[in-house]
Steps between C-alpha positions, in 0.01 A plus 500: 500500500418764242824643640731250329319525167524875492871484573556419139359832388590721788823380663712225344631553143704182469184278528345651193833510303536129552145383439341764278393432146566762238189706414668774307761770540467823699777711351296711269160481673533838678570685186222328308204654681422859595560563868160582647423687814361284770693244707758668724716190540679361797803736500638664817778756526753475786722800566802556725484855614868485601655387173242566239489127417172381353348160436195432287350195661303343214268216589502226240280217401722219379238349265295719272284493186533715194180681587648609832713746317564795472637547846404799711704810399675499835706200392629678189580812709694289748692341221593822328606668828724212622862439433487131572250219554483256792310175455437199722734298277801633305417584134764256388378217722489169308119484514512243223662267746231545759286221361786250518584597851136486606466157350812384675383616842135425442543135390455227755774235546485166314208286627309785652178636351282807535207265589696364789597847616146645500258206513264347251233766534730789407657290226157438357451875487825539313397243244157675464678827431736338252200349312342846482810657349631214289810449716623141531485407877832315476668836428412603866533154667838568651476874574520624853169663603640855482606461140172334404316793653704757313457316170124484540470867602724629219313286247173653613646853468614409148148393410399855595759632254732613782874445473822599685619636170221762532585577858610847606848376593565357160358808330744737666787255490472502123464878493814549711701259282389681190574844646825407675379573849685307772307253714563277797317240714413468868509122502623201307294253299626223722380678811154544367465136386622384839206689663270236356739206524540566869135476585402220739316195364181607675505851353564355162203264526272778618628721219406238237162420656407870500626557143275214375206626702525858373575447128145603416519835681833607355364710202275715724771533771761599240282778360437639847872498573588678178244772565631555853857521368411740221336742739762479776250352748746341746226432754319281249815321399588445870163352564534264204853392585460472878148361519600157611866555564442526876458126504863463391697794643828328408414549133469875552843503653665292229342655194452857602628637837850354499557594136385855557741537796784362293430748219508803726879515515534538120208750477642716775848483339352647182324775693808585709714526188249749346409275210180494302371154420190319386435207723276232352378231744174310548230725632447264792825632649336839563223375727458483876734614775766264383491658150761724347290815513457465877865407558627799309268731682629362830852584390402865448463512125226698331262255328225620271283354228598632155160675460606736797812610316568818303808396304787736443 
């Protein structure tokens, strides 16, 4: 179930907007350090040879640390050469309201408790984690298991100094707002929250159990994921993301495959209109045969990693 935990960084932005704790601002980070040669980034270029349309598919990590900047130069090149930006969520989405909506959907009805939902053993694990982080157990006593899992995971990322405010999405959203570049979203905040709220009770329980079991390995895992992302190693990211996902193929369909298929209509529309856009989505959406890169190749578009490009 590493799969569900990595969703926060690689695929579902709303989960970190709602649960993340502020660890700093990303707006000026890129300009505050010299851009060094090295990491090539997770940026792919998609061309329509019929219309001249071009998409810069920029893989993001939704939760980053200050030391993870500067970004690979390919991101800056994609931004400067694009007329608009396309995000998972619209730039003007009321992300501040995400926490309230998460709480509404993630709170059990009166009389129900998290302990009753998951059993005494799992609840003991929750209380043990609460004690280790100074969190009052009563604050989680009426959470649905999916929300408890997200809260624990995001808290652990925050301990590492990682925050959604430092994520690639937020970085370029702020840049675009400052520079007056238009932006749009592929999904709504409500849609993304419902991805978690719609999970079965059993999947929620498994999600929470695995979150508690793997808290100790998160720092090492996170570092490996960041390195793979920085160097555009999709095979490594795919291995990390899909390692245990075969046990629950329905999760792959819900969180990745179905969303990728739904996005294709808008991406193709941009290409057919001859537009140039920077598309920023979780890097997990680029992996496997259900990923955007494969789907676009199947439709006849030219797909190359940015390092293969000789820009005009």
